[in-house]
MARKOL-814454 format. One record per atom (N, C-alpha, C, O, CB): residue in one letter; chain; atom name; x, y, z. Coordinates in steps of 0.1 Angstrom, whole numbers, plus 5000, padded with zeros to 4 digits. Each point is the difference from the previous one (the first is absolute). Glycine has a CB too. Layout:
N
   residuo   cadena   atomo     xx     yy     zz
         a        A      CA      X      Y      Z
...
This chain:
94
   residuo   cadena   atomo     xx     yy     zz
         m        A       N   6818   8162   4998
         m        A      CA   4989   5005   5007
         m        A       C   4989   5004   4991
         m        A       O   5003   5005   4989
         m        A      CB   5012   5003   5029
         v        A       N   4973   4989   4985
         v        A      CA   4988   5004   4992
         v        A       C   4992   5009   5009
         v        A       O   4997   4997   5012
         v        A      CB   5003   4981   4974
         s        A       N   4995   5033   5008
         s        A      CA   4992   5009   5008
         s        A       C   4986   4994   5003
         s        A       O   4995   4992   4992
         s        A      CB   5018   5028   4998
         g        A       N   4981   4984   5021
         g        A      CA   4987   4995   5003
         g        A       C   4990   5004   4989
         g        A       O   4991   4992   4997
         g        A      CB   5014   5010   5027
         t        A       N   4996   5009   4970
         t        A      CA   4991   5005   4989
         t        A       C   5001   4991   4988
         t        A       O   4990   4995   4994
         t        A      CB   5012   5028   5014
         d        A       N   5011   4973   4988
         d        A      CA   5002   4992   4989
         d        A       C   4995   4985   5003
         d        A       O   4994   4994   4991
         d        A      CB   5026   5020   5002
         l        A       N   4982   4982   5019
         l        A      CA   4995   4987   5004
         l        A       C   4985   4999   5000
         l        A       O   4994   4990   4995
         l        A      CB   5027   5007   5019
         a        A       N   4973   5013   4991
         a        A      CA   4985   5001   5000
         a        A       C   4995   5000   4986
         a        A       O   4990   4993   4997
         a        A      CB   5010   5019   5024
         a        A       N   5006   4995   4970
         a        A      CA   4996   5001   4986
         a        A       C   5001   4986   4993
         a        A       O   4991   4995   4993
         a        A      CB   5016   5029   5006
         l        A       N   5004   4969   5004
         l        A      CA   5002   4986   4995
         l        A       C   4990   4991   5006
         l        A       O   4994   4992   4992
         l        A      CB   5030   5012   5005
         a        A       N   4974   4996   5016
         a        A      CA   4990   4991   5006
         a        A       C   4986   5002   4995
         a        A       O   4993   4990   4999
         a        A      CB   5021   5011   5021
         s        A       N   4982   5011   4976
         s        A      CA   4987   5003   4995
         s        A       C   4998   4994   4986
         s        A       O   4989   4998   4996
         s        A      CB   5009   5022   5018
         t        A       N   5013   4978   4979
         t        A      CA   4999   4994   4986
         t        A       C   5000   4985   5001
         t        A       O   4996   4994   4990
         t        A      CB   5015   5026   5001
         l        A       N   4993   4974   5020
         l        A      CA   5001   4985   5001
         l        A       C   4987   4995   5005
         l        A       O   4996   5003   5011
         l        A      CB   5029   4998   4993
         k        A       N   4968   4991   4989
         k        A      CA   4988   4994   5004
         k        A       C   5002   4984   4998
         k        A       O   5003   4996   4990
         k        A      CB   4983   5025   5004
         v        A       N   5011   4972   5017
         v        A      CA   5001   4986   4999
         v        A       C   4986   4994   4995
         v        A       O   4990   5003   5006
         v        A      CB   5027   4997   5013
         a        A       N   4984   4993   4970
         a        A      CA   4988   4995   4994
         a        A       C   4996   4988   5009
         a        A       O   5008   4991   5003
         a        A      CB   4998   5016   4974
         s        A       N   4981   4992   5026
         s        A      CA   4995   4989   5008
         s        A       C   4990   4992   4992
         s        A       O   4991   5006   4994
         s        A      CB   5013   5006   5028
         e        A       N   4998   4975   4977
         e        A      CA   4992   4992   4993
         e        A       C   4988   4995   5009
         e        A       O   5002   4999   5012
         e        A      CB   5017   4993   4973
         p        A       N   4969   5006   5009
         p        A      CA   4989   4995   5008
         p        A       C   5004   4987   5008
         p        A       O   5006   4991   4994
         p        A      CB   4978   5019   4990
         g        A       N   5014   4990   5029
         g        A      CA   5003   4988   5007
         g        A       C   5015   5000   5005
         g        A       O   5004   4989   5005
         g        A      CB   4978   4999   4983
         s        A       N   5025   5023   5010
         s        A      CA   5014   4999   5003
         s        A       C   5003   5002   5015
         s        A       O   5011   4998   5004
         s        A      CB   4993   5011   4973
         v        A       N   4986   4995   5031
         v        A      CA   5002   5001   5014
         v        A       C   5002   4986   5006
         v        A       O   4991   4992   4999
         v        A      CB   4996   5030   5002
         i        A       N   5024   4976   5006
         i        A      CA   5003   4987   5006
         i        A       C   4993   4999   5013
         i        A       O   4993   4990   5002
         i        A      CB   5029   5009   4987
         t        A       N   4979   5011   5019
         t        A      CA   4993   5000   5013
         t        A       C   4999   5014   5005
         t        A       O   5008   5009   4996
         t        A      CB   4999   4967   5009
         q        A       N   4984   5027   5004
         q        A      CA   5000   5013   5006
         q        A       C   4993   4998   5014
         q        A       O   4994   4990   5003
         q        A      CB   5005   5022   4975
         s        A       N   5002   4998   5030
         s        A      CA   4996   4999   5014
         s        A       C   4985   5002   5001
         s        A       O   4993   4995   5009
         s        A      CB   5029   5013   4998
         a        A       N   4971   4999   4984
         a        A      CA   4986   5002   5000
         a        A       C   4993   4987   4996
         a        A       O   5003   4994   4990
         a        A      CB   4999   5031   5005
         r        A       N   4988   4971   5014
         r        A      CA   4994   4987   4997
         r        A       C   4986   5002   4994
         r        A       O   4994   4990   4995
         r        A      CB   5019   5001   5024
         n        A       N   4981   5020   4982
         n        A      CA   4986   5002   4995
         n        A       C   5000   5006   4986
         n        A       O   5002   5012   4998
         n        A      CB   4991   4991   5026
         h        A       N   5003   4989   4966
         h        A      CA   4999   5004   4986
         h        A       C   4986   4998   4996
         h        A       O   4994   4990   5001
         h        A      CB   5030   5004   4994
         f        A       N   4970   5017   5000
         f        A      CA   4987   5000   4995
         f        A       C   4999   5003   4985
         f        A       O   5003   5011   4996
         f        A      CB   4988   4995   5027
         t        A       N   5007   4984   4969
         t        A      CA   4999   5002   4985
         t        A       C   4987   5006   4997
         t        A       O   4989   4996   5005
         t        A      CB   5026   4985   4990
         g        A       N   4985   5030   4997
         g        A      CA   4987   5007   4998
         g        A       C   5001   5008   4987
         g        A       O   5010   5000   4993
         g        A      CB   4985   5000   5031
         i        A       N   4995   5008   4974
         i        A      CA   4999   5009   4989
         i        A       C   4998   5014   5005
         i        A       O   4992   5003   5009
         i        A      CB   4998   4979   4976
         v        A       N   5018   5027   5009
         v        A      CA   4998   5014   5004
         v        A       C   4987   5005   4995
         v        A       O   4996   4998   4988
         v        A      CB   5029   5006   5010
         t        A       N   4967   5002   5011
         t        A      CA   4987   5005   4997
         t        A       C   5000   5016   4999
         t        A       O   4991   5005   4994
         t        A      CB   4999   4975   5017
         s        A       N   5020   5026   4995
         s        A      CA   5000   5015   5000
         s        A       C   5014   5004   5004
         s        A       O   5007   4995   5008
         s        A      CB   4969   5007   4998
         v        A       N   5028   5009   4987
         v        A      CA   5013   5007   5003
         v        A       C   4997   5015   5000
         v        A       O   4996   5006   4990
         v        A      CB   5018   4975   4999
         t        A       N   4988   5025   5023
         t        A      CA   4999   5014   5001
         t        A       C   5013   5006   5003
         t        A       O   5007   4998   5010
         t        A      CB   4970   4999   4999
         r        A       N   5028   5011   4982
         r        A      CA   5013   5006   5000
         r        A       C   4999   5015   5004
         r        A       O   4991   5007   4995
         r        A      CB   5018   4976   4988
         d        A       N   5001   5022   5025
         d        A      CA   5002   5014   5001
         d        A       C   5014   5003   4997
         d        A       O   5007   4992   4994
         d        A      CB   4975   5010   5024
         k        A       N   5024   5009   4986
         k        A      CA   5013   5003   4996
         k        A       C   5011   4991   5006
         k        A       O   5010   4997   4994
         k        A      CB   4983   5026   5005
         v        A       N   5004   4972   5014
         v        A      CA   5011   4993   5007
         v        A       C   4996   4985   5002
         v        A       O   5008   4991   4999
         v        A      CB   4998   5030   5012
         m        A       N   4981   4977   4993
         m        A      CA   4995   4986   5003
         m        A       C   4990   4995   4991
         m        A       O   4994   5007   4992
         m        A      CB   5011   4998   5032
         a        A       N   4992   4982   4977
         a        A      CA   4990   4993   4993
         a        A       C   4993   4991   5009
         a        A       O   5006   4992   5008
         a        A      CB   5006   5010   4970
         q        A       N   4974   4998   5021
         q        A      CA   4992   4990   5008
         q        A       C   4996   4989   4990
         q        A       O   4993   5003   4990
         q        A      CB   4999   5014   5027
         v        A       N   5012   4971   4986
         v        A      CA   4997   4989   4991
         v        A       C   4990   4990   5007
         v        A       O   5003   4995   5010
         v        A      CB   5020   5007   4978
         e        A       N   4966   4996   5005
         e        A      CA   4990   4990   5006
         e        A       C   5001   4988   4992
         e        A       O   5000   5000   4987
         e        A      CB   4985   5018   5020
         i        A       N   5015   4970   5000
         i        A      CA   5001   4987   4994
         i        A       C   4989   4991   5005
         i        A       O   4997   5000   5012
         i        A      CB   5028   5003   4986
         q        A       N   4969   4990   4993
         q        A      CA   4990   4990   5004
         q        A       C   5007   4987   4999
         q        A       O   5003   4995   4989
         q        A      CB   4977   5018   5003
         a        A       N   5022   4980   5020
         a        A      CA   5007   4988   5001
         a        A       C   4990   4989   5006
         a        A       O   4999   4999   5012
         a        A      CB   5024   5013   4991
         g        A       N   4970   4981   4988
         g        A      CA   4990   4991   5004
         g        A       C   4989   5009   5007
         g        A       O   4996   5010   4994
         g        A      CB   5020   4970   5009
         p        A       N   4979   5016   5009
         p        A      CA   4990   5008   5007
         p        A       C   5006   5012   5007
         p        A       O   4992   5007   5007
         p        A      CB   4995   4972   4995
         h        A       N   5026   5023   4998
         h        A      CA   5006   5010   5008
         h        A       C   5004   5012   4991
         h        A       O   5005   4999   4989
         h        A      CB   5004   4984   5026
         r        A       N   4988   5029   4991
         r        A      CA   5004   5013   4994
         r        A       C   5013   5004   5007
         r        A       O   4999   5002   5012
         r        A      CB   4977   5005   4981
         v        A       N   5035   4995   5000
         v        A      CA   5012   5004   5006
         v        A       C   5004   5014   4994
         v        A       O   4999   5002   4988
         v        A      CB   5009   4974   5014
         v        A       N   4995   5033   5007
         v        A      CA   5003   5014   4996
         v        A       C   5015   5002   5004
         v        A       O   5004   4998   5011
         v        A      CB   4972   5010   4991
         s        A       N   5032   4997   4988
         s        A      CA   5014   5003   5003
         s        A       C   5003   5015   4996
         s        A       O   4995   5005   4990
         s        A      CB   5011   4971   5006
         l        A       N   5002   5030   5012
         l        A      CA   5005   5014   4997
         l        A       C   5014   4998   4997
         l        A       O   5008   4996   5008
         l        A      CB   4976   5016   5007
         i        A       N   5019   4992   4972
         i        A      CA   5014   4999   4995
         i        A       C   5004   5013   4994
         i        A       O   4991   5008   4998
         i        A      CB   5007   4967   4998
         s        A       N   5014   5026   5000
         s        A      CA   5005   5013   4994
         s        A       C   4994   5000   4986
         s        A       O   4997   4990   4993
         s        A      CB   5024   5011   5021
         r        A       N   4976   5011   4981
         r        A      CA   4996   5003   4986
         r        A       C   5010   4994   4991
         r        A       O   4996   4994   4990
         r        A      CB   4991   5027   5017
         e        A       N   5026   4981   4996
         e        A      CA   5010   4995   4991
         e        A       C   4999   4984   4998
         e        A       O   5001   4995   4989
         e        A      CB   5014   5024   5018
         a        A       N   4983   4974   5005
         a        A      CA   4999   4986   4999
         a        A       C   4987   4995   4992
         a        A       O   5001   4991   4992
         a        A      CB   5011   5008   5030
         a        A       N   4977   5008   4980
         a        A      CA   4988   4997   4992
         a        A       C   5002   5002   4986
         a        A       O   4995   4992   4991
         a        A      CB   4991   5014   5028
         d        A       N   5021   5005   4977
         d        A      CA   5003   5003   4986
         d        A       C   5009   4989   4994
         d        A       O   4998   4996   4989
         d        A      CB   4998   5029   5015
         e        A       N   5015   4972   5003
         e        A      CA   5010   4990   4996
         e        A       C   4993   4986   4998
         e        A       O   5004   4993   4990
         e        A      CB   5014   5020   5021
         l        A       N   4973   4984   4997
         l        A      CA   4993   4987   4999
         l        A       C   4989   5001   4990
         l        A       O   4993   4990   4997
         l        A      CB   5013   5005   5026
         a        A       N   4991   5017   4972
         a        A      CA   4989   5002   4990
         a        A       C   4987   4995   5006
         a        A       O   4992   4993   4993
         a        A      CB   5024   5005   4988
         l        A       N   4981   5005   5031
         l        A      CA   4988   4995   5007
         l        A       C   4988   5007   4994
         l        A       O   4999   5012   5001
         l        A      CB   5014   4982   5020
         e        A       N   4977   4998   4975
         e        A      CA   4987   5005   4995
         e        A       C   4990   4990   5003
         e        A       O   5003   4988   5003
         e        A      CB   5008   5025   4978
         p        A       N   4976   4990   5020
         p        A      CA   4990   4990   5002
         p        A       C   5001   4989   4990
         p        A       O   5002   5002   4988
         p        A      CB   4983   5016   5021
         g        A       N   5014   4970   4996
         g        A      CA   5001   4988   4992
         g        A       C   5014   4993   5001
         g        A       O   5002   4989   4995
         g        A      CB   4981   5021   4990
         t        A       N   5027   4997   5021
         t        A      CA   5013   4994   5001
         t        A       C   5001   4989   5010
         t        A       O   4995   5002   5011
         t        A      CB   5015   5020   4982
         l        A       N   4995   4967   5003
         l        A      CA   5002   4989   5010
         l        A       C   5012   5002   5009
         l        A       O   5011   5003   4994
         l        A      CB   4978   4981   4989
         v        A       N   5009   5016   5030
         v        A      CA   5011   5003   5009
         v        A       C   5000   4991   5012
         v        A       O   4990   4991   5001
         v        A      CB   5009   5033   4992
         a        A       N   5011   4977   5015
         a        A      CA   5000   4993   5013
         a        A       C   5002   5011   5011
         a        A       O   5010   5007   4999
         a        A      CB   4999   4971   4991
         a        A       N   4982   5022   5019
         a        A      CA   5002   5009   5012
         a        A       C   5008   4992   5010
         a        A       O   4995   4989   5004
         a        A      CB   4983   5024   4992
         v        A       N   5033   4992   5008
         v        A      CA   5009   4993   5010
         v        A       C   4999   5008   5013
         v        A       O   5004   5012   5000
         v        A      CB   5012   4979   4981
         v        A       N   4980   5002   5029
         v        A      CA   4997   5007   5013
         v        A       C   5010   4995   5010
         v        A       O   5001   4988   5002
         v        A      CB   4975   5015   4993
         k        A       N   5031   5006   5012
         k        A      CA   5008   4997   5011
         k        A       C   4997   5010   5011
         k        A       O   5004   5011   5000
         k        A      CB   5015   4979   4986
         a        A       N   4973   5005   5024
         a        A      CA   4996   5009   5011
         a        A       C   5008   4998   5012
         a        A       O   5004   4989   5004
         a        A      CB   4973   5011   4987
         t        A       N   5026   5011   5015
         t        A      CA   5007   4999   5013
         t        A       C   4991   5001   5012
         t        A       O   5003   4998   5011
         t        A      CB   5017   5012   4978
         n        A       N   4967   4993   5007
         n        A      CA   4990   5001   5011
         n        A       C   4987   4995   4994
         n        A       O   4995   5004   4990
         n        A      CB   5016   5016   5020
         v        A       N   4983   4970   4997
         v        A      CA   4987   4994   4996
         v        A       C   4991   5002   5012
         v        A       O   5002   4997   5011
         v        A      CB   5009   4986   4974
         t        A       N   4977   5023   5012
         t        A      CA   4990   5002   5010
         t        A       C   4990   4989   5000
         t        A       O   4996   4995   4989
         t        A      CB   5007   5030   5008
         v        A       N   4993   4971   5015
         v        A      CA   4990   4989   5001
         v        A       C   4988   5006   5006
         v        A       O   5000   5007   5010
         v        A      CB   5018   4975   4992
         e        A       N   4970   5015   4992
         e        A      CA   4988   5005   5005
         e        A       C   4991   4989   5005
         e        A       O   5000   4989   4993
         e        A      CB   5001   5031   4991
         l        A       N   4992   4982   5027
         l        A      CA   4991   4989   5005
         l        A       C   4987   5001   4993
         l        A       O   4994   5011   4998
         l        A      CB   5017   4990   5024
         l        A       N   4985   4987   4973
         l        A      CA   4987   5000   4993
         l        A       C   4989   4994   5009
         l        A       O   5003   4992   5009
         l        A      CB   5009   5004   4969
         a        A       N   4976   5009   5020
         a        A      CA   4989   4995   5008
         a        A       C   4996   4986   4996
         a        A       O   5001   4996   4988
         a        A      CB   4990   5027   5014
         d        A       N   5005   4969   5008
         d        A      CA   4996   4986   4997
         d        A       C   4987   5001   4993
         d        A       O   4991   5009   5002
         d        A      CB   5020   4982   5018
         e        A       N   4987   4999   4970
         e        A      CA   4987   5000   4993
         e        A       C   4991   4991   5006
         e        A       O   4988   4998   4995
         e        A      CB   5024   5007   4984
């Protein structure tokens, strides 16, 4: 038997190294390659702004994740979007 505390301590020391391009497949279909333009951190969360071509993508992630990824303006990233709800707006005819 291994205690939950000991197992948690071991699990936190194990990190799987991922090589670029190592993802075989995933369910999210929308990937936007872009450059980080701004990172605003507080104690718990971080707001990351990404310019992906003509699109500005804003993500709210944990501060820990932003720090682990070393996100700073100029970092090349991919914003991966999987939405469970998409809103459609009616546009006026031109």
